[in-house]
Structure formats: structure tokens, C-alpha cells
DRENFI-175828 format. One line per field, with one value per atom (N, C-alpha, C): residue number from 1; x, y, z; chain; residue in one letter; atom name. Coordinates in steps of 0.001 Angstrom, whole numbers. Atoms other than C-alpha are relative to their C-alpha. Example, Ala and Ser with C-alpha at 12.3 -4.5 7.8 and 13.67 -1.06 7.14 Angstrom:
<rs>
pos <- [1, 1, 1, 2, 2, 2] $
u <- [890, 12300, 900, -820, 13670, -770] $
v <- [-1190, -4500, 1200, -1190, -1060, 1090] $
w <- [0, 7800, 0, -60, 7140, 730] $
unit <- [A, A, A, A, A, A] $
code <- [A, A, A, S, S, S] $
site <- [N, CA, C, N, CA, C] $
</rs>
This chain:
<rs>
pos <- [1, 1, 1, 2, 2, 2, 3, 3, 3, 4, 4, 4, 5, 5, 5, 6, 6, 6, 7, 7, 7, 8, 8, 8, 9, 9, 9, 10, 10, 10, 11, 11, 11, 12, 12, 12, 13, 13, 13, 14, 14, 14, 15, 15, 15, 16, 16, 16, 17, 17, 17, 18, 18, 18, 19, 19, 19, 20, 20, 20, 21, 21, 21, 22, 22, 22, 23, 23, 23, 24, 24, 24, 25, 25, 25, 26, 26, 26, 27, 27, 27, 28, 28, 28, 29, 29, 29, 30, 30, 30, 31, 31, 31, 32, 32, 32, 33, 33, 33, 34, 34, 34, 35, 35, 35, 36, 36, 36, 37, 37, 37, 38, 38, 38, 39, 39, 39, 40, 40, 40, 41, 41, 41, 42, 42, 42, 43, 43, 43, 44, 44, 44, 45, 45, 45, 46, 46, 46, 47, 47, 47, 48, 48, 48, 49, 49, 49, 50, 50, 50, 51, 51, 51, 52, 52, 52, 53, 53, 53, 54, 54, 54, 55, 55, 55, 56, 56, 56, 57, 57, 57, 58, 58, 58, 59, 59, 59, 60, 60, 60, 61, 61, 61, 62, 62, 62, 63, 63, 63, 64, 64, 64, 65, 65, 65, 66, 66, 66, 67, 67, 67, 68, 68, 68, 69, 69, 69, 70, 70, 70, 71, 71, 71, 72, 72, 72, 73, 73, 73, 74, 74, 74, 75, 75, 75, 76, 76, 76, 77, 77, 77, 78, 78, 78, 79, 79, 79, 80, 80, 80, 81, 81, 81, 82, 82, 82, 83, 83, 83, 84, 84, 84, 85, 85, 85, 86, 86, 86, 87, 87, 87, 88, 88, 88, 89, 89, 89, 90, 90, 90, 91, 91, 91, 92, 92, 92, 93, 93, 93, 94, 94, 94, 95, 95, 95, 96, 96, 96, 97, 97, 97, 98, 98, 98, 99, 99, 99, 100, 100, 100, 101, 101, 101, 102, 102, 102, 103, 103, 103, 104, 104, 104, 105, 105, 105, 106, 106, 106, 107, 107, 107, 108, 108, 108, 109, 109, 109, 110, 110, 110, 111, 111, 111, 112, 112, 112, 113, 113, 113, 114, 114, 114, 115, 115, 115, 116, 116, 116, 117, 117, 117, 118, 118, 118, 119, 119, 119, 120, 120, 120, 121, 121, 121, 122, 122, 122, 123, 123, 123, 124, 124, 124, 125, 125, 125, 126, 126, 126, 127, 127, 127, 128, 128, 128, 129, 129, 129, 130, 130, 130, 131, 131, 131, 132, 132, 132, 133, 133, 133, 134, 134, 134, 135, 135, 135, 136, 136, 136, 137, 137, 137, 138, 138, 138, 139, 139, 139, 140, 140, 140, 141, 141, 141, 142, 142, 142, 143, 143, 143, 144, 144, 144, 145, 145, 145, 146, 146, 146, 147, 147, 147, 148, 148, 148, 149, 149, 149, 150, 150, 150, 151, 151, 151, 152, 152, 152, 153, 153, 153, 154, 154, 154, 155, 155, 155, 156, 156, 156, 157, 157, 157, 158, 158, 158, 159, 159, 159, 160, 160, 160, 161, 161, 161, 162, 162, 162, 163, 163, 163, 164, 164, 164, 165, 165, 165, 166, 166, 166, 167, 167, 167, 168, 168, 168, 169, 169, 169, 170, 170, 170, 171, 171, 171, 172, 172, 172, 173, 173, 173, 174, 174, 174, 175, 175, 175, 176, 176, 176] $
u <- [282, -3048, 1085, -1083, -720, -226, 322, -749, 415, -95, -990, 1135, -1160, 2376, -573, 437, 505, -213, 338, -350, 1396, -1436, 3415, 328, -639, 3979, -1265, 679, 725, 554, -405, 2452, 1063, -1174, 5586, -209, 777, 3823, -543, 894, 1778, 1106, -1044, 5100, 704, -455, 6376, -1024, 613, 3509, -584, 287, 3223, 556, -742, 3713, -829, 585, 3080, 605, -478, 3121, -365, 670, 2679, 335, -126, 2240, -179, 411, 2310, 344, 14, 2379, 207, -52, 3181, -459, 518, 1154, 23, -88, 1740, -994, 1240, -1164, 107, -5, -753, -1440, 1555, -3993, -588, 821, -6740, -458, 484, -7928, -1374, 1300, -10894, -1042, 1103, -14211, -658, 750, -14938, 479, -678, -14529, 1163, -1347, -11335, 1094, -1237, -8139, 900, -838, -6022, 1423, -1657, -2330, 917, -1103, 782, 900, -972, 2883, 1295, -1472, 6583, 550, -419, 8502, 750, -650, 9704, 1656, -1628, 13408, 320, -536, 15309, 1248, -1210, 17302, 801, -763, 18333, 1160, -1092, 21023, 120, 41, 19838, 495, -838, 21781, -824, 679, 19993, -1418, 1284, 16510, -362, 90, 14964, -1457, 1208, 12818, -776, 608, 12106, -1189, 1026, 10291, -1154, 796, 8608, -1184, 975, 7085, -563, 531, 6375, -1191, 1124, 4000, -899, 1030, 2404, -655, 611, 1825, -1241, 983, 65, -1192, 781, -1718, -1242, 1180, -3246, -760, 795, -4254, -778, 996, -5830, -1108, 1132, -7825, -1080, 848, -9497, -732, 1148, -12400, 737, -505, -10466, 945, -1015, -7797, 56, 6, -6987, 1390, -1569, -3367, -124, 63, -2772, 1252, -1223, -191, -305, 460, -1937, -843, 951, -3202, 344, -81, -3928, 959, -1172, -1289, 1255, -1119, 2145, 227, -222, 2997, 1272, -1341, 6679, 135, -215, 7840, 1450, -1646, 11142, -385, -34, 11648, 1294, -1022, 13703, 529, -356, 13977, -255, 359, 14192, 1308, -798, 15486, -365, 574, 15145, -362, 422, 15114, 438, -378, 15479, -1397, 1167, 12214, 452, -638, 14725, 367, -270, 16145, -1077, 908, 12745, -557, 572, 11728, 731, -969, 14721, -328, 293, 14279, -640, 926, 11349, 934, -669, 12872, 1537, -1016, 16077, -501, 5, 16032, -1313, 1124, 13427, -32, -15, 12020, -741, 585, 11176, -86, -209, 10293, -688, 560, 9396, -66, 1, 7957, -589, 300, 7450, -547, 368, 5437, -248, 459, 4732, -811, 979, 1995, -38, -59, 2359, -901, 752, 200, 775, -742, 1188, 225, -189, 1020, 934, -841, 2440, 1181, -1072, 4623, -198, 168, 2995, -151, 61, 3394, -1571, 1483, -195, 57, 123, 553, 1581, -1320, 3704, -434, 766, 3118, 884, -943, 5372, -820, 617, 4118, 1243, -929, 6011, -748, 588, 5692, 1207, -1059, 7644, -577, 586, 7410, 1380, -866, 9398, 26, -60, 8445, -789, 528, 7282, 692, -996, 8434, -429, 177, 7519, -869, 907, 4680, 721, -450, 6776, 1069, -862, 9123, -322, 229, 9262, -575, 527, 8147, 401, -634, 10621, -709, 532, 8774, -1426, 1350, 5342, 238, -26, 6926, -171, 71, 7290, -1783, 1629, 3476, -784, 408, 2545, 120, -465, 4240, -724, 822, 2523, -1510, 1415, -765, -327, 259, -643, 66, 148, 247, -1105, 1431, -2561, -1196, 1176, -4969, 44, 8, -3792, -122, 406, -3984, -1603, 1623, -7529, -591, 395, -8249, 6, -215, -6576, -1082, 1027, -8673, -1239, 1199, -11658, -65, -52, -10563, -263, -23, -10419, 1009, -1176, -7109, 99, 213, -7125, 1434, -1348, -4496, 246, -924, -1852, 150, -589, -1331, 1275, -1347, 1695, 655, -452, 4173, 322, -387, 4763, 1409] $
v <- [1187, 101011, -1193, 883, 98190, -1493, 1135, 95075, -1216, 993, 91698, -841, 550, 89758, -1480, 1272, 86572, 357, -296, 88510, -247, 328, 88543, -1307, 1215, 84921, -225, 463, 84266, 392, -632, 86599, -1118, 972, 84693, -1359, 1340, 81398, -157, -77, 82070, 166, -89, 82911, -1237, 1498, 79455, -879, 1065, 77855, 402, -616, 79921, -992, 846, 77687, 617, -376, 78437, -1184, 1263, 75211, 648, -809, 76872, -871, 995, 74813, 868, -877, 75735, -1194, 1018, 73791, 613, -432, 74092, -1115, 1005, 72124, 445, -338, 71870, -1274, 996, 69925, -157, 464, 68354, -497, 405, 66404, -285, 453, 65375, -1410, 1535, 61721, -255, 196, 60513, -281, -65, 60719, -1142, 1413, 57015, -571, 877, 56142, 636, -558, 56581, -197, -44, 57006, -1078, 1054, 53931, 222, -463, 54399, -939, 809, 52367, 905, -860, 53836, -592, 213, 53737, 409, -729, 54101, 1388, -1234, 57416, -1, -187, 58721, 883, -954, 60431, 818, -853, 63392, 973, -782, 65093, -321, 304, 63035, -446, 48, 62778, -1466, 998, 59948, -760, 576, 59517, -395, 419, 58842, -771, 272, 57051, 708, -1086, 59942, -720, 510, 57866, -958, 758, 55219, 650, -640, 57804, 480, -492, 59667, -955, 1125, 56314, -406, 468, 55354, 1142, -1143, 58737, 223, -311, 58864, -1009, 971, 55447, 40, -298, 56019, 1372, -969, 59399, -249, 295, 58175, -943, 1136, 55123, 886, -745, 57648, 553, -706, 59242, -921, 755, 58174, 55, -447, 59708, -1328, 588, 57224, -1648, 1198, 53439, -428, 530, 52151, -1517, 1344, 49060, -410, 509, 47048, 217, -194, 47666, 1165, -1007, 50986, 687, -547, 53269, 1220, -777, 56013, -582, 475, 55522, 1259, -1268, 58037, -202, -227, 58785, 847, -610, 60557, 235, -399, 62485, 953, -944, 64066, 867, -887, 66989, 970, -680, 68899, -301, 433, 68088, 971, -608, 70243, -15, 368, 69217, 1208, -1451, 72794, -75, 55, 73723, 727, -711, 74902, 997, -1082, 76498, 1196, -1037, 78558, 907, -714, 79456, 758, -423, 80592, 1291, -1157, 82876, 1145, -935, 84442, -893, 700, 83264, 236, 111, 82141, -911, 742, 80815, -1314, 1412, 77059, -561, 460, 76556, -1407, 1199, 73158, -47, 22, 72114, -1268, 1094, 69477, 446, 35, 69163, -1242, 926, 66502, 46, -315, 66214, -1319, 1137, 63825, 394, -94, 63094, -1241, 1033, 61129, -168, 376, 59530, -761, 1192, 57495, -1191, 1614, 53719, -659, 747, 52863, 912, -857, 55941, 769, -763, 57304, 1594, -1686, 60890, 577, -807, 63268, 494, -528, 64240, 1009, -1100, 66234, -87, 117, 67145, 1192, -832, 68556, 75, -208, 69634, 913, -340, 69979, 536, -510, 72378, -110, -510, 72510, 520, -488, 74567, 537, -982, 75961, 768, -1053, 79056, 649, -469, 80294, -898, 943, 79140, -514, 122, 77833, -1523, 1549, 74384, -402, 582, 73783, -585, 469, 73229, -1169, 936, 70839, -1370, 1175, 67537, 250, -67, 69299, -623, 792, 67393, -1420, 1316, 64128, 71, 6, 65438, 860, -1098, 67837, -667, 869, 65166, -217, 154, 64177, 1037, -1180, 67795, 381, -296, 68100, -1091, 987, 64658, 356, -386, 66004, 891, -884, 69021, -263, 568, 66980, -786, 864, 64628, 972, -1171, 67836, 350, -797, 69078, -1245, 1266, 65338, -135, 69, 65191, 1077, -1153, 68503, -505, 390, 67067, -1162, 1083, 63710, 728, -525, 65880, 1104, -1216, 68366, 1272, -1507, 71349, 876, -648, 72087, 158, 30, 73291, -210, 366, 72147, 1349, -819, 74531, -154, 199, 74949, -306, 176, 73788, 1295, -1271, 76717, -263, -296, 77863, 352] $
w <- [389, 33840, -287, -1, 34312, -760, 668, 31881, 1104, -1032, 33853, -432, 592, 33832, -722, 752, 32571, -1526, 1504, 29232, -584, 819, 28541, -234, 122, 29247, -1209, 971, 27028, -1457, 1213, 24381, -570, 178, 24574, -578, 435, 24512, -1302, 1501, 21307, -1132, 968, 19692, -187, -30, 20331, -755, 522, 19073, -1515, 1417, 15698, -857, 830, 12823, -1584, 1171, 8994, -1080, 829, 6693, -1480, 1285, 3106, -1275, 1217, -170, -1046, 1172, -3758, -937, 701, -6833, -1607, 1601, -10715, -846, 731, -13212, -1465, 1426, -16816, -718, 581, -18778, -1334, 1544, -22397, -359, 86, -22268, 1330, -983, -19922, -284, 54, -19159, -623, 464, -21006, 1307, -1230, -18561, 162, -199, -18423, 1495, -1216, -14695, 801, -544, -12549, -793, 809, -14035, 560, -693, -13550, -325, 133, -12922, 336, -229, -12929, 663, -661, -10053, 182, -43, -10452, 1494, -1354, -7147, -236, 112, -6563, 151, -194, -6864, 817, -759, -4360, -731, 634, -6254, 1027, -935, -3106, 328, -573, -1960, 1389, -1461, 1641, 263, -447, 3317, 1215, -1327, 6620, 229, 238, 5332, -1252, 1355, 2562, -556, 534, 1001, -1107, 996, -2086, 587, -540, 15, 685, -658, 1949, -895, 1033, -1113, -607, 558, -2744, 718, -761, 232, 11, -55, 704, -1267, 1267, -2907, -491, 266, -3159, 1033, -775, 30, -305, 349, -1010, -1195, 1222, -4347, 210, -378, -2785, 646, -934, -568, -1221, 947, -3896, -681, 1203, -6224, -1350, 1463, -9139, -637, 452, -9309, 714, -605, -9083, -371, 182, -8672, -389, 422, -10691, -751, 561, -12524, -1444, 1415, -15952, -272, 132, -16096, -1146, 1035, -18762, -63, 9, -17556, 1078, -821, -15859, 799, -985, -12887, 548, -462, -12131, 979, -1086, -9159, 537, -769, -7901, 1191, -1229, -4536, -412, 679, -5854, 1087, -1082, -2558, 1334, -1122, 835, 861, -860, 3840, 1296, -1124, 7260, 817, -378, 8654, 1740, -1419, 12584, 555, -772, 14830, 491, -844, 16980, -735, 1004, 14104, -729, 519, 12897, 1110, -1065, 16312, 61, -101, 16428, -1078, 1229, 12940, -1077, 1137, 10566, -1110, 1296, 7343, 276, -260, 8969, 560, -328, 9448, -688, 496, 6989, -361, 361, 6219, -1222, 1476, 2756, -574, 630, 603, -1405, 1132, -3023, -1005, 1093, -5254, -1178, 1425, -8850, -498, 545, -10784, -1761, 1423, -14343, -442, 513, -15919, -1224, 1515, -19202, -584, 708, -21510, 89, 242, -21016, -978, 1270, -24411, -1116, 1327, -26498, 813, -829, -23510, -182, 20, -24435, 1680, -1304, -21309, -55, -152, -20078, 779, -613, -17403, 1167, -896, -15140, 1269, -1187, -11447, 1249, -1019, -8922, 1138, -1174, -5362, 1228, -780, -2815, 1367, -1377, 987, 851, -750, 3261, 1652, -1533, 7223, 94, 29, 7212, 1302, -1304, 10730, 799, -1266, 13931, 1133, -1115, 17126, 458, -630, 19291, -848, 872, 17072, -1268, 1178, 14249, 87, -351, 15945, -763, 828, 13536, -1375, 1198, 10468, -956, 1076, 8608, -201, 125, 9492, -951, 899, 7385, -1275, 960, 4819, -1405, 1022, 2215, -408, 178, 2780, -321, 429, 2543, -1476, 1354, -655, -1101, 771, -2031, 197, -201, -674, -1234, 1007, -3022, -1383, 1368, -5883, -297, 187, -5475, -151, -5, -4997, -1638, 1593, -8651, -765, 587, -9839, -140, -9, -8867, -972, 964, -10724, -1348, 1569, -13780, -426, 237, -13444, -363, 366, -13559, -1265, 1338, -16665, 546, -640, -14234, -71, 650, -15366, -1218, 1242, -18805, -495, 524, -21347, -455, 550, -22718, -1309, 1523, -26403, -147, 235, -27666, -670, 358, -28125, -1646, 1538, -31959, -428] $
unit <- [A, A, A, A, A, A, A, A, A, A, A, A, A, A, A, A, A, A, A, A, A, A, A, A, A, A, A, A, A, A, A, A, A, A, A, A, A, A, A, A, A, A, A, A, A, A, A, A, A, A, A, A, A, A, A, A, A, A, A, A, A, A, A, A, A, A, A, A, A, A, A, A, A, A, A, A, A, A, A, A, A, A, A, A, A, A, A, A, A, A, A, A, A, A, A, A, A, A, A, A, A, A, A, A, A, A, A, A, A, A, A, A, A, A, A, A, A, A, A, A, A, A, A, A, A, A, A, A, A, A, A, A, A, A, A, A, A, A, A, A, A, A, A, A, A, A, A, A, A, A, A, A, A, A, A, A, A, A, A, A, A, A, A, A, A, A, A, A, A, A, A, A, A, A, A, A, A, A, A, A, A, A, A, A, A, A, A, A, A, A, A, A, A, A, A, A, A, A, A, A, A, A, A, A, A, A, A, A, A, A, A, A, A, A, A, A, A, A, A, A, A, A, A, A, A, A, A, A, A, A, A, A, A, A, A, A, A, A, A, A, A, A, A, A, A, A, A, A, A, A, A, A, A, A, A, A, A, A, A, A, A, A, A, A, A, A, A, A, A, A, A, A, A, A, A, A, A, A, A, A, A, A, A, A, A, A, A, A, A, A, A, A, A, A, A, A, A, A, A, A, A, A, A, A, A, A, A, A, A, A, A, A, A, A, A, A, A, A, A, A, A, A, A, A, A, A, A, A, A, A, A, A, A, A, A, A, A, A, A, A, A, A, A, A, A, A, A, A, A, A, A, A, A, A, A, A, A, A, A, A, A, A, A, A, A, A, A, A, A, A, A, A, A, A, A, A, A, A, A, A, A, A, A, A, A, A, A, A, A, A, A, A, A, A, A, A, A, A, A, A, A, A, A, A, A, A, A, A, A, A, A, A, A, A, A, A, A, A, A, A, A, A, A, A, A, A, A, A, A, A, A, A, A, A, A, A, A, A, A, A, A, A, A, A, A, A, A, A, A, A, A, A, A, A, A, A, A, A, A, A, A, A, A, A, A, A, A, A, A, A, A, A, A, A, A, A, A, A, A, A, A, A, A, A, A, A, A, A, A, A, A, A, A, A, A, A, A, A, A, A, A, A, A, A, A, A, A, A, A, A, A, A, A, A, A, A, A, A, A, A, A, A, A, A, A, A, A, A] $
code <- [X, X, X, X, X, X, X, X, X, X, X, X, X, X, X, X, X, X, X, X, X, X, X, X, X, X, X, X, X, X, X, X, X, X, X, X, X, X, X, X, X, X, X, X, X, X, X, X, X, X, X, X, X, X, X, X, X, X, X, X, X, X, X, X, X, X, X, X, X, X, X, X, X, X, X, X, X, X, X, X, X, X, X, X, X, X, X, X, X, X, X, X, X, X, X, X, X, X, X, X, X, X, X, X, X, X, X, X, X, X, X, X, X, X, X, X, X, X, X, X, X, X, X, X, X, X, X, X, X, X, X, X, X, X, X, X, X, X, X, X, X, X, X, X, X, X, X, X, X, X, X, X, X, X, X, X, X, X, X, X, X, X, X, X, X, X, X, X, X, X, X, X, X, X, X, X, X, X, X, X, X, X, X, X, X, X, X, X, X, X, X, X, X, X, X, X, X, X, X, X, X, X, X, X, X, X, X, X, X, X, X, X, X, X, X, X, X, X, X, X, X, X, X, X, X, X, X, X, X, X, X, X, X, X, X, X, X, X, X, X, X, X, X, X, X, X, X, X, X, X, X, X, X, X, X, X, X, X, X, X, X, X, X, X, X, X, X, X, X, X, X, X, X, X, X, X, X, X, X, X, X, X, X, X, X, X, X, X, X, X, X, X, X, X, X, X, X, X, X, X, X, X, X, X, X, X, X, X, X, X, X, X, X, X, X, X, X, X, X, X, X, X, X, X, X, X, X, X, X, X, X, X, X, X, X, X, X, X, X, X, X, X, X, X, X, X, X, X, X, X, X, X, X, X, X, X, X, X, X, X, X, X, X, X, X, X, X, X, X, X, X, X, X, X, X, X, X, X, X, X, X, X, X, X, X, X, X, X, X, X, X, X, X, X, X, X, X, X, X, X, X, X, X, X, X, X, X, X, X, X, X, X, X, X, X, X, X, X, X, X, X, X, X, X, X, X, X, X, X, X, X, X, X, X, X, X, X, X, X, X, X, X, X, X, X, X, X, X, X, X, X, X, X, X, X, X, X, X, X, X, X, X, X, X, X, X, X, X, X, X, X, X, X, X, X, X, X, X, X, X, X, X, X, X, X, X, X, X, X, X, X, X, X, X, X, X, X, X, X, X, X, X, X, X, X, X, X, X, X, X, X, X, X, X, X, X, X, X, X, X, X, X, X, X, X, X, X, X] $
site <- [N, CA, C, N, CA, C, N, CA, C, N, CA, C, N, CA, C, N, CA, C, N, CA, C, N, CA, C, N, CA, C, N, CA, C, N, CA, C, N, CA, C, N, CA, C, N, CA, C, N, CA, C, N, CA, C, N, CA, C, N, CA, C, N, CA, C, N, CA, C, N, CA, C, N, CA, C, N, CA, C, N, CA, C, N, CA, C, N, CA, C, N, CA, C, N, CA, C, N, CA, C, N, CA, C, N, CA, C, N, CA, C, N, CA, C, N, CA, C, N, CA, C, N, CA, C, N, CA, C, N, CA, C, N, CA, C, N, CA, C, N, CA, C, N, CA, C, N, CA, C, N, CA, C, N, CA, C, N, CA, C, N, CA, C, N, CA, C, N, CA, C, N, CA, C, N, CA, C, N, CA, C, N, CA, C, N, CA, C, N, CA, C, N, CA, C, N, CA, C, N, CA, C, N, CA, C, N, CA, C, N, CA, C, N, CA, C, N, CA, C, N, CA, C, N, CA, C, N, CA, C, N, CA, C, N, CA, C, N, CA, C, N, CA, C, N, CA, C, N, CA, C, N, CA, C, N, CA, C, N, CA, C, N, CA, C, N, CA, C, N, CA, C, N, CA, C, N, CA, C, N, CA, C, N, CA, C, N, CA, C, N, CA, C, N, CA, C, N, CA, C, N, CA, C, N, CA, C, N, CA, C, N, CA, C, N, CA, C, N, CA, C, N, CA, C, N, CA, C, N, CA, C, N, CA, C, N, CA, C, N, CA, C, N, CA, C, N, CA, C, N, CA, C, N, CA, C, N, CA, C, N, CA, C, N, CA, C, N, CA, C, N, CA, C, N, CA, C, N, CA, C, N, CA, C, N, CA, C, N, CA, C, N, CA, C, N, CA, C, N, CA, C, N, CA, C, N, CA, C, N, CA, C, N, CA, C, N, CA, C, N, CA, C, N, CA, C, N, CA, C, N, CA, C, N, CA, C, N, CA, C, N, CA, C, N, CA, C, N, CA, C, N, CA, C, N, CA, C, N, CA, C, N, CA, C, N, CA, C, N, CA, C, N, CA, C, N, CA, C, N, CA, C, N, CA, C, N, CA, C, N, CA, C, N, CA, C, N, CA, C, N, CA, C, N, CA, C, N, CA, C, N, CA, C, N, CA, C, N, CA, C, N, CA, C, N, CA, C, N, CA, C, N, CA, C, N, CA, C, N, CA, C, N, CA, C, N, CA, C, N, CA, C, N, CA, C, N, CA, C, N, CA, C, N, CA, C, N, CA, C, N, CA, C, N, CA, C, N, CA, C, N, CA, C, N, CA, C, N, CA, C, N, CA, C, N, CA, C, N, CA, C, N, CA, C, N, CA, C, N, CA, C, N, CA, C] $
</rs>
């Protein structure tokens, strides 16, 4: 029994197309919002803490956050909201699809966005959420991962914010 030569081509070709975008998040909740309608948010511009020079990650994250929140029924972004949302881009690595193809884990593309929601009147922190996204392996399909990695991290944050708005994330008691 001989394997068809095209089987090897398909196997090698599929290795080029493999990709894995993984997300994770960390959530710390001090209080959940009142249950009366959508949560009104004052959205502050994001701040880029990465030192990235060739891209405006702060603007990318701000736009991604504004759009993602606008697509939900749980939030209304306004100039006079009950809560203030601040945002930081805390990690960004462009990575390399070629390096990932050669050795998964090498050339990783990564993005991390942290948000903090505070009460607009008292300044009390309501929740902090860190969303992470990374592409660690894959080949041709992962070319351009750096163009969507911040959006993916923001989407992870917004998913957790939606759970917070519904009260699906429990508050943690203050340490004694």
C-alpha cells in the first residue's frame, strides 16, 4: 500500500492553514450595576501602555471598545453615564506567522486590554477586567494576526462586561 503523493501535499498544506487564537480574561468585581435597563457608560479614550511607536493602539482599542459596546443591548455609551470606563492597552506583540509555522510558540502575536469601571459619582471601582488574546501557532492563515489581536482582546473584555451587567459574575468579599 502506497500513500498518494497528494496526501502529503494536503498534510503540509493543512499545516500552513492551522491557527489558534486563544483568549483569556481576569475579572474582579466589587459591585454589580442596578438592574434598571442598560448600563450607561462614559467611555474614556484608551491609553497605550506598550510603547508601540508604529501604530496608534490607543485609538484602535478605543474604537474597538466603542463599537463592541454599541453592538450590545446591555450598554449605552454617553457623555453623562452612571459609570466611567477607562481602558489601557497593556501588551502588544506583533509576532510572525512564519516563525509560528516553524515552531509553535515562537513569533507569538499577543494583545492585552484592561478596563476599569467606576461609579461616575463616587469614583468607587465596580469591576476590573483584563482581556487577553494570543496566536501561538499556525501558518499562512495567521498572517495579519496583529491586525485583529487588539479587537479580539476587546471582544473578550466586552463579553465579561456583559456578564457583569447581567449580574452573572459574583462579587468578591473584601479581604479582611
